[in-house]
Each structure stands twice: as C-alpha cells, then as structure tokens.
C-alpha positions as CSV (number, residue, x, y, z in Angstrom):
1,M,-50.5,-51.1,-10.5
2,N,-50.6,-48.7,-13.6
3,H,-51.8,-46.4,-11.5
4,E,-49.6,-46.1,-9.0
5,I,-46.4,-45.9,-11.3
6,E,-47.4,-43.4,-13.4
7,S,-47.7,-41.4,-9.8
8,V,-44.4,-42.5,-9.0
9,Q,-42.6,-41.3,-12.9
10,L,-44.6,-37.9,-11.9
11,V,-43.0,-37.0,-8.9
12,M,-39.4,-35.4,-9.6
13,T,-36.9,-33.9,-7.5
14,G,-35.5,-30.3,-7.5
15,H,-32.4,-31.3,-9.0
16,D,-34.1,-33.6,-11.4
17,V,-35.9,-29.9,-12.4
18,Q,-32.7,-28.6,-13.2
19,C,-30.5,-31.7,-15.0
20,E,-33.9,-31.4,-17.5
21,A,-33.6,-27.9,-17.2
22,K,-30.1,-27.6,-18.5
23,S,-30.3,-30.8,-21.1
24,L,-33.0,-27.9,-22.5
25,R,-31.5,-25.3,-22.6
26,E,-27.9,-27.0,-23.8
27,H,-30.6,-29.0,-26.9
28,L,-31.8,-24.9,-27.5
29,V,-28.1,-23.5,-27.8
30,R,-27.2,-26.5,-30.5
31,T,-30.8,-26.2,-32.4
32,T,-29.9,-23.0,-32.3
33,E,-26.8,-23.1,-33.3
34,N,-27.2,-25.8,-36.0
35,L,-29.8,-23.3,-38.0
36,R,-27.7,-20.5,-38.0
37,S,-25.0,-22.7,-39.7
38,A,-27.9,-24.0,-42.4
39,L,-29.1,-20.4,-42.8
40,L,-26.1,-19.2,-42.9
41,L,-24.5,-21.6,-45.5
42,P,-26.4,-20.5,-48.7
43,R,-25.8,-17.0,-48.0
44,K,-21.8,-17.6,-48.0
45,A,-22.8,-20.1,-51.2
46,I,-24.3,-17.2,-52.9
47,A,-21.6,-14.4,-51.8
48,N,-18.6,-16.6,-53.0
49,Q,-20.1,-17.1,-56.4
50,I,-20.7,-13.5,-57.1
51,D,-17.4,-13.8,-56.4
52,L,-15.8,-15.8,-58.3
53,L,-18.6,-14.3,-61.5
54,H,-16.6,-11.0,-60.2
55,S,-13.5,-12.6,-60.5
56,K,-14.5,-13.7,-63.6
57,R,-15.7,-10.0,-64.8
58,T,-12.3,-8.6,-63.3
59,V,-10.0,-11.0,-65.8
60,S,-12.2,-10.4,-68.6
61,S,-12.0,-7.0,-68.6
62,N,-8.2,-6.7,-68.0
63,Q,-7.7,-8.6,-70.4
64,L,-9.5,-6.6,-73.3
65,L,-7.8,-4.0,-71.9
66,V,-4.1,-5.8,-73.3
67,M,-5.8,-6.7,-76.3
68,R,-6.7,-2.7,-76.9
C-alpha cells in the first residue's frame, strides 16, 4: 500500500512541472531581491553616516571661518 502511494506521488503532468518551475522561479526572484536589499542596507547606512560626519565637519569648518 505504501509503495502505491509513493508511485502516485511521483507522477506529475507537464502542467504540474511548469507550475512548480514558476513557483520556484518566483521564490528565487523574491529571495534574490531580499538579499540585495539586505546587502544594500549596510551600504546606505554607512553612506548616511559618512554624509552626516561630512556635514558636521563642514559646519565646524564654517564656524571656524566665521570666528576668524
């Protein structure tokens, strides 16, 4: 009985295979997009920190110029 169930589960139509392939493709696209986002977040955070530090340095430089 168990062997018969396994045999039935192994039979897939071409349509089933196409649906499964489409589902896997969509999953891969989502996973890739999520990974890209996860990798870009630290870069953006670092860039923002650099911009912030640069703007603070510029303000300090401008304050020094005004003081002279």
